[in-house]
C-alpha positions in Angstrom: 143.3 -85.8 56.8 141.4 -87.9 59.2 141.2 -91.4 60.1 138.3 -93.8 60.2 137.0 -97.5 60.4 136.3 -99.0 57.5 132.4 -99.8 57.6 133.4 -103.3 56.4 136.4 -104.7 57.9 137.0 -102.0 60.6 140.8 -101.3 59.1 142.2 -97.5 59.6 141.9 -95.9 56.3 141.8 -92.0 55.3 138.7 -90.2 55.2 139.0 -89.6 51.7 139.7 -92.7 51.1 136.8 -94.1 47.9 137.6 -97.6 48.5 139.0 -99.7 51.2 142.7 -100.8 50.5 141.9 -103.9 52.5 139.0 -105.4 51.7 138.1 -102.9 48.7 135.0 -101.7 49.4 133.5 -98.9 47.7 132.7 -95.3 50.3 134.3 -97.1 53.2 133.3 -94.5 55.4 129.7 -94.8 54.6 127.7 -92.1 52.8 125.6 -89.2 53.6 123.9 -86.8 51.5 124.7 -83.2 51.8 120.9 -81.3 51.0 120.6 -77.4 50.1 117.8 -75.6 49.7 116.6 -72.1 47.9 113.6 -70.4 49.1 111.6 -68.5 47.1 112.9 -64.9 46.9 112.9 -61.8 44.6 115.2 -62.6 42.3 114.4 -66.5 42.1 115.0 -66.1 38.3 118.7 -65.8 38.7 120.8 -68.9 37.9 122.3 -70.4 40.7 124.7 -73.1 40.1 126.1 -75.9 43.3 130.0 -77.0 42.7 131.4 -79.8 44.9 135.1 -80.1 45.6 135.4 -78.0 42.5 133.1 -80.1 40.2 130.1 -78.6 39.1 126.7 -80.7 40.3 123.8 -79.5 39.1 121.5 -75.9 39.4 119.6 -74.8 42.2 116.2 -73.1 41.1 114.1 -70.9 43.6 112.2 -73.3 46.1 114.4 -76.2 44.9 116.7 -78.3 46.4 119.8 -80.3 45.0 120.9 -83.7 47.3 124.0 -84.1 46.8 125.3 -88.0 47.7 128.8 -87.4 49.5 131.3 -89.6 51.4 131.7 -89.1 54.9 134.5 -86.4 55.5 135.4 -82.5 54.5 133.8 -81.2 51.5 134.3 -77.4 49.5 130.5 -76.4 48.4 130.3 -73.8 46.4 127.0 -72.0 45.1 127.6 -69.3 42.3 125.3 -66.7 40.9 126.3 -64.7 37.8 125.0 -61.4 40.0 127.0 -62.3 43.4 130.6 -63.1 43.5 131.1 -67.2 45.6 129.3 -68.1 48.4 131.2 -70.2 50.4 130.3 -73.0 53.2 
């Protein structure tokens, strides 16, 4: 766990906080997006699932992309297919 400054009031808070305990602003560290893309390759029909922080987020098709809004900090991302073990980033 790291400490960051709230974007609204400047208080030091946990980087995993969903709201500032002092001022109540949502996403106190700001927000950003994680973009996952999949090129068109052989096997493009294979179902690929994206999981962020242990929760299913969506499917990634051939030549497709998934945009995941996240808060700053560490996140666990998994890309799962039926034909291969979990790929982790």
